[in-house]
C-alpha positions, 0 to 999 in steps of 0.5 A: 499500499506504500506505493499507492500512498506515493501515487495519492500523495503526488496527486495531492501535491500537484493540486497543492493540497496537503499530503498524507502519512498514511491511508486505510482501506476506509479512506474515501477518495472524494470526502477524505482526500477531496479528490474531484473528477480531474484527480480521479482521472490522474489517479486512474492513469497513474495506477494504470501505468504502475499496475496495468489495471484500470480501476474504473473498468467495472464501475466507480471506486469509492474507497482505497479498499476498492482500489486495493482489491483491483490492484491485488488481483 
C-alpha cells in the first residue's frame, strides 16, 4: 500500500493539497481526500501505468479498499 500512498501524495501535491502519512482501506477518495474528477482521472492514469489495471473498468471506486482489491488481483 506504500506505492499507492505515494501515487495519492503525488496527486495531492500537484493540486497543492496537504500530503498524507498514511491511508487506510476506509479512506474515501472524494470525502476524505477531496478528489474531484480531474484528480480521479490522474489517479486512474497513474495506477494504470504502475499496475496495468483500470480501476474504473467495472464501475466507480469510492474507497482505497476498492482500489486495493483491483490492483491485488
